[in-house]
N, C-alpha and C positions, 0 to 999 in steps of 0.2 A: 693979475695976470689971468684974465677969465676966458674960458673954455680952452686951454691951450691941452696939445697931445702930447705929454711930457715923455710918453713911451719914443715919441718921435724926437723930441727935444733929447734924449739921451744919445739915441742913435746917429744924432748930429753929432754931440760930441764924441761917441766913439770912433764916427766916419773921421772927422778932423785929427784926432791923435792916430790913427792909423796913418793916415797920409803925412802926418808931420813924422811919423817913423819913432813913436814916444810907447810907451807903456809905464802909465803915473800909477803911484800909488793910494790905495784905498782903503778906507778904513768901514766897514761895512757892520752898523749894526744889526744882529739877526735876533728875533724873538724866538725862534725855537727850528730844529733839525728841517721841519717837512716844509716852512715856507723858505728854506734857505735855499732848495733841491734847486728849481724852475731860475733862480737868480746867479748861483753859482755857473751853472752850466751856460746861462744865456752870456755873462760879462768876464767870465774868469780867466779867457785864453787875453783880454783886452785890460786887465789891470790887475799889477801886484794888490790881493788882496787879503787884510787881515781880518778875521772874524771877531766881532765886540758883541761880546753876551751880559748886555746889562739890561735889567728887566730888574726892576726890586720891587716893585708890584706883584711880582708870581706866587699864587696861595697854593697850598703849603709849603714849606720849605722842599720838602722832599720830590714836590712837583719839579721845583727851580734847580734843583740837583739835577733829576731826571731828565730834564729839557737841554740842561747846559749838557753833561753827558751825553748826548745824543748829537750835539753839532760836533763834539772832538768824531763824535763816530763819521758820521758824513762827511768831516774832512779828509778822513783816512780812506772813506772808501771812493770819493770822485778823485781822491789825489789832488788836495788843495795844498798848494807849495807855503800859504800863508800860516801866519800864527792864529791860533785862537784865542783868544787875551777875555778873561771871566776877572775883570775888576768887582770890589765888593759893592755886594746886592743888598742894602740895607733898606729893608720895606721900610723905614722912619723916612726916608727920600719920598716916599708914597702920601704918606700920613694928611698931607693939605689936601693934594686928589682927591684921597680916600675922603673928605668931608662933605666931596661935596659929589662922589660919586654916588654916596650912601642912597641919595632919593632920587637918584637920575636913571635912564635904561643905559643898555652899552648904545655907541655912536652920539654922544651930549658932549656939552661943554667938557666936563671931565675927562672924558677922551682925548680930548684937544690938548689938553694939558699933559697928559700922560706921553702922546706921542710928543711932545715937545719936552718933556723930563728927559725923555730917551735922546732923545734926536741933542739935546745941546750939552750931555754928557759926552756923547761922541764928538761933538764939532768939538769940545773943549779934548777932548784925549787927542785927537786929529791935528789937534794947532801943535798942542806942546809934542809929539812926537815927530811932527812935520811930514803930515799924510798930504799929500796933492790933493784929493778928493776925500770926502764923508757920503754918508749914504744908508740907507735901511731897505729889508728886506720885507716894511711892515705895507706895502701899496700890493704884494703877492694877493691880500686878502680883500673879497668879495666887500669886508665887514668893514673895511678898513677907508676912511674919506682920502682918496689921497691928493684931491685940493687942498684938501689941510696938509698933509704929508709935506709938499712939495712948496708951501706959502711959509710953514713954520724952516724949513730947508733952507730957503731962497734968505728968509730972514736972519737964519745965524750964518751963513755964508759972509753977508756983509757984517754982523757983528764979529766972527772972528775971524777972516781972512780966511778961512779955507774955502774951494770952490766945494760946492754942493755937485751931487751927480742928481738929473734930474729922472725921476723914472715913473714909473707905472706898470709895475710888473705884472698884475691880471693880466695887459695886453696880452695879444697873439694866444691866446689861450693859455696863460701861464696858472693861474688856479690849479685846473685841469691836470694840466704838466705834474704841479707839485706833488698831487695825489697820486698820479703814475709812478713819478720818480722815488717816493716816499716808500712803495710797495718794492720797487726795484732793488732797494739799498735796504730795505727791511727795518725802518726808522719807527719808534717811535710815534703815534701822531694824537697829540692831544685833542679834548672833546670840549675845550671852552677854551677862552682870548687868555686869563691868567691870573687877575686878580679875584680877591674873596667874594665881590659882587660877581662877576661873571660866574665863577663858581656853583654859589649859593644858585644863582637862574638856573643853570645848567641842571644842576641837583631837582629843582622844583619842576622844570619842564620834565625829566626822565618818570619823576614821581605823577604826575598827568597824565604824563601815558600809558603808563603801567596802569594805572587806575581806569583810562579811558578801554586800555584792553581787556581790563578783568571784566569792567562792564557789559563787554558785548559775548 
């Protein structure tokens, strides 16, 4: 699938469901509260959404718990009717990917595998619990590869028999809107993707900036 407008594909699905008078169930893998803001605003009236916080790579554990807690805070503040589901986030699920990520920058093949890890666990849960659709908030970020995300979703739809909701939530100014909504709802907004490698890259960047400011 090349040069596809995934946002338009999502809107086609939503329009059809509206015409058919149905409101399908959707399991949404969420990476954090800020990224979920725009997504929930856009589609919560068209799906019965449960938020699925599966992100076993997040480091340290206190960060994972903080992000998880704020997903719950967001759900309450926007009046989401669905559940916030937090499965076991075992860092051992990330070990094989971590070996690849260790020597590669953010956005490389290890990140593709990380998307797939989270989406596949979501698809499995969606199949087991009988959801109509599964999706992820990951495409809201300008640092995430939407083509990869939707390709993985399409493959998992075929594998598990649960419909994947095509999406590119950064469209229609989605990322900027997430920043504004995060302020509105007073949400914790993290400064790195999540894994120990992105954490270290963030620290190195901050130290470099501090050194440059000191030398001026």
